[in-house]
C-alpha positions in Angstrom: 64.0 -3.2 -61.7 61.7 -5.0 -62.9 61.4 -6.2 -67.0 58.6 -8.7 -68.3 58.8 -9.9 -72.2 56.4 -11.2 -74.0 54.9 -13.0 -70.7 52.3 -15.2 -70.4 50.7 -17.6 -67.8 48.3 -20.6 -68.9 46.5 -22.8 -66.5 45.3 -26.1 -67.9 41.6 -27.4 -65.6 39.3 -29.3 -66.5 39.7 -30.0 -70.4 40.4 -26.2 -70.7 43.1 -23.6 -71.0 42.7 -20.4 -69.4 45.1 -17.5 -70.2 45.6 -15.7 -67.2 48.4 -13.2 -69.0 48.6 -13.0 -73.0 52.5 -11.6 -74.1 52.3 -9.3 -71.3 55.2 -6.4 -71.3 56.5 -4.5 -68.8 59.3 -2.1 -67.5 59.3 -0.9 -64.0 62.8 1.4 -63.0 64.0 1.6 -59.5 62.0 3.7 -57.3 59.3 3.7 -59.7 55.8 3.8 -57.9 53.6 1.8 -59.9 49.7 0.7 -59.4 48.1 -2.3 -61.6 44.3 -1.2 -62.3 41.7 -3.7 -63.6 38.4 -5.6 -62.7 38.3 -8.9 -61.0 40.0 -11.8 -62.6 42.4 -9.9 -65.2 45.2 -11.2 -64.1 46.7 -8.7 -61.9 47.4 -10.9 -58.9 48.9 -13.6 -61.3 51.8 -10.9 -62.7 52.3 -10.0 -59.5 53.0 -13.7 -58.0 55.5 -14.3 -61.3 57.1 -11.0 -60.6 57.8 -12.3 -56.9 59.0 -15.5 -58.1 55.9 -17.4 -56.4 55.1 -18.8 -59.9 56.6 -19.2 -63.3 55.4 -18.0 -66.7 54.4 -20.4 -69.7 56.3 -18.7 -72.1 58.4 -15.4 -71.8 61.1 -14.0 -69.5 61.0 -12.0 -66.1 63.4 -9.8 -65.1 63.7 -8.5 -61.5 66.6 -6.2 -59.9 69.0 -8.0 -62.1 67.7 -11.9 -61.9 66.2 -13.7 -64.8 64.0 -15.7 -62.3 63.6 -18.8 -64.9 67.1 -19.3 -64.6 67.2 -19.2 -61.0 67.5 -22.7 -59.0 64.6 -23.7 -56.7 67.3 -22.9 -53.8 68.2 -19.3 -55.5 64.5 -18.6 -56.4 63.8 -18.9 -52.1 66.8 -17.0 -51.4 65.5 -14.3 -54.1 62.1 -14.4 -52.8 63.0 -14.2 -49.0 65.9 -10.8 -49.9 64.6 -9.1 -52.8 60.8 -9.2 -52.8 58.5 -8.0 -50.1 55.2 -9.0 -50.4 52.0 -7.1 -48.9 48.7 -9.6 -49.2 45.1 -8.5 -49.3 44.2 -10.5 -46.6 47.3 -9.5 -44.1 48.4 -13.2 -43.5 49.7 -12.7 -40.1 50.3 -15.4 -37.7 47.4 -15.4 -35.0 49.7 -16.3 -32.3 52.3 -14.2 -33.1 52.4 -10.3 -31.9 52.8 -7.7 -33.8 56.5 -7.4 -33.5 57.3 -11.4 -33.5 54.9 -11.3 -36.9 57.3 -8.2 -38.6 60.5 -9.7 -37.0 59.7 -13.2 -38.5 61.5 -13.0 -41.9 64.3 -11.8 -40.3 64.8 -14.6 -38.1 64.1 -17.1 -41.2 67.1 -15.5 -43.3 69.5 -15.7 -40.2 69.4 -12.6 -38.6 70.5 -12.7 -34.8 67.3 -12.6 -32.6 68.0 -9.3 -30.8 69.1 -7.6 -34.1 65.6 -9.0 -35.8 63.1 -7.5 -32.8 65.1 -3.9 -33.3 64.3 -4.2 -36.8 61.3 -5.1 -36.8 60.4 -2.2 -33.7 61.6 0.4 -36.2 59.9 -0.9 -39.3 57.1 -0.7 -36.7 57.7 2.9 -36.0 58.1 3.6 -39.5 54.7 2.4 -40.6 53.1 4.2 -37.0 52.2 0.7 -35.2 55.1 0.9 -32.9 52.3 1.6 -29.8 50.8 -1.5 -30.7 53.8 -3.9 -31.5 52.9 -6.5 -28.4 49.1 -6.5 -29.5 48.0 -9.9 -30.9 46.4 -9.9 -34.6 43.1 -10.0 -33.5 43.2 -6.9 -31.3 44.2 -4.5 -34.5 42.0 -3.4 -36.8 42.1 -4.0 -40.9 44.2 -0.7 -41.4 46.5 -1.9 -38.2 47.0 -5.1 -39.7 47.7 -4.0 -43.0 50.5 -1.7 -41.4 52.1 -4.3 -39.6 51.8 -6.6 -42.6 54.1 -3.6 -44.5 56.3 -3.6 -41.9 56.9 -7.1 -42.1 57.3 -7.0 -46.1 60.0 -4.4 -45.5 61.9 -5.9 -42.9 64.8 -7.7 -44.7 65.0 -4.2 -46.9 64.1 -5.6 -50.2 64.6 -3.6 -53.3 61.1 -4.7 -54.5 58.0 -4.4 -52.5 54.8 -5.7 -54.1 51.5 -4.9 -52.4 48.5 -7.3 -54.0 45.2 -5.2 -53.3 46.3 -3.6 -50.4 43.2 -1.9 -49.7 41.0 -4.7 -50.9 39.7 -5.4 -47.3 39.8 -1.6 -45.9 37.0 1.1 -45.6 38.1 4.1 -47.4 39.6 5.8 -44.8 41.7 3.1 -44.3 42.5 2.6 -48.0 43.5 5.8 -48.4 45.9 5.8 -45.2 47.5 3.0 -46.3 48.0 4.4 -49.9 49.2 7.3 -48.6 52.0 5.1 -46.2 52.8 3.7 -49.3 53.9 6.3 -51.5 55.4 7.9 -48.3 57.6 5.1 -48.0 58.2 4.7 -51.5 59.1 9.0 -51.7 61.2 8.4 -48.4 63.7 5.9 -49.9 63.8 7.5 -53.0 65.0 10.2 -51.5 67.6 8.3 -49.2 68.8 6.5 -52.5 67.4 3.4 -51.6 65.0 1.5 -53.3 61.5 0.7 -52.9 
């Protein structure tokens, strides 16, 4: 599902070159549940951004779901990010002027899904992550753990074959963090049992 071959990412700035990643090779199989661990600044977020097609490597090749990302046009890369990869951010990135269900429905609407179907999908994803009872609440009315669950629902709304989570427990207390990790593991196991990748 994910293959990196000798991937490096070099940033130039203030007269210095910084290697965020150096010659990384990695393979992740379909339905595999993987955690990248390391100290702050070691390149975890950079790697996830490259796999998501948000950024491109300086050298090396990245394949996701059978696609060589460097060979995609800007338009095809945008479609890839919208349809093939769900991203859960550390800081949730929920829009404050939208309710929970509207935040979850937004990627489906951007993909051209009719409004009624997008709402049905959003409510189903909120049910999946245990947040349907809070669907009409604004982000500021939710706890950190609840916002992260809504963010997971949003990442799943277009049924992507790949789900990436960038420090999904980083802003949560230990109990909420454990619940989010358990939720991600459960969702992966359920989709694996249904033969649907996550």
